[in-house]
N, C-alpha and C positions, 0 to 999 in steps of 0.2 A: 492431528488436526481435528477439531470438532466444530459442529455447527450447533448453535443454540436456537431451537425452534421458537422460544418465547421472544427473543430478540430479532427474529426474522419475519415477523408477521407482516410488515409493510414492505412490499416489493419496491415502493418509491424510496425507501431507506437502504435498500440493498440487503443482501443476505450477510449476516455476520458470521465469520468463522474465526476460530481461535486456534493458535499454534504455539509451539514452544521456541523461545529464543535459544541461542547456544548455551546460555547460562541457566536455562530451565524456567526463566520468567515467561508467564503466559501472556501473549500478545494477541491483538485483534485486528481484523481487516474487514471491510465491506466489499462484497462482490456483487457487481452489477452485470447482468446478461449471462450468457453461456459462451463456452469455448467456440471460438471461430477458427476452424483449422487452417485457413488460408490468410488470416489477419493477425497481425501482432496484438497482443493485449496492451492495455494502458495501465501503468502503475503510478498512482497519485501519491505524492509526498507532501505533508502539510508543513506549515510554518512552526516557529518555536513553541507557541503555547496553544496551537490549533490542533484540530483532529480531523478524522475522516469525514466528518459532517460538512466540512467545507467543500467537499466534492460531490454532494448529493446531486445537484443539477447537472453537473458535467457527467457523472456516472450514468445517470438516467438518459441523457441525450446521446452520448456516444454508444450506449448499449441498446437503444431502442429506436433510434431515428435514422431514416434513409437506408441506402443500400450498402453502406460501409460499417455496419454494426460491428462493435468490438466488445470483447470482455473487459470490464474495467475493475481494478482492485485499488481501494483506498485504504492506506495503512493508518493504524493508530500506533504512534511510538509508545515506548514504555512510559507509564505514568500519565497517559493521555487518553481520552476517549474510553473505550472499553477494554484497553489493556491494563494489565496489572502495574501497581506502583512499585518501583524499585527503592528499597530503603537506602541504598547506597548512592548518594548524590553524585559521586564521581562517575556513575554510569550514564549520566544525562549529557552526553557529548555527540556531536555529529558523527564521529567515527564509530561509536557504540551504535548509534542509530542506523548507520550503513550496515553494520554486521547484522543488525535485526532485520534489515530489508533483504539481505541475502538469506537469512533464515526463512523469512516470508516466501521469498521466490522458491526456495527448495520445497517448503511445505505446500505451496499452492501450485507447484509444477510449472513455474514460469522460467523458461530457459532463456528467453529473449523478450524485451518489451520496449515500449516507448514510455519514457518517464516524464512526468509532469511534476515539477518541484516548485512550490511556492515559498519564497523567502528562505527560511532554514532548509526547507525540503530541496531547494536548489543546491545549497551546499552539500546536502547529503548525496544528491544526484551527482555532483562533480566528484565526491570521494568514490562513489560507485564506479565512476568512469575510470578511476585510478586502480581500484581493487579488482573489479571484474569487468573490463571493457566489452566482453562479449554479451553481457547482460543488456547493455543499453544500444538499442538500434536507433534511437533518436531521443532527444531531450527537449523539453519545453521549460524554460526557466521564467518564472513569473514572480516579479517582486512587488 
């Protein structure tokens, strides 16, 4: 996993980290806030043609406001946001994206989280519930 200082200049935009998918493609995520040992992190999953920028306001709010601050991760699926483009169009499926989320969880040290899935991100969250039920402590499905 790497952090790119040039992309991380604005705290309001989150800190961008990059990590490798199972097939070697480089993916990206925005990280808001710091690890909170007694609070589960939030893992945000965007819709079909969307990216982590959709969660800027939510990431800032949940990581900075009130007494229940949480670390928030917002993922860019392959071919979106700051993640690399996959030349194989067959890899753009909710199942592949779910495996990419599992790679992100491993790279980012997320054992358990509350998932927020918007549209296709909700489909990915449901697949994750079948693949790795222990990852999902809770889920918010937003359509």
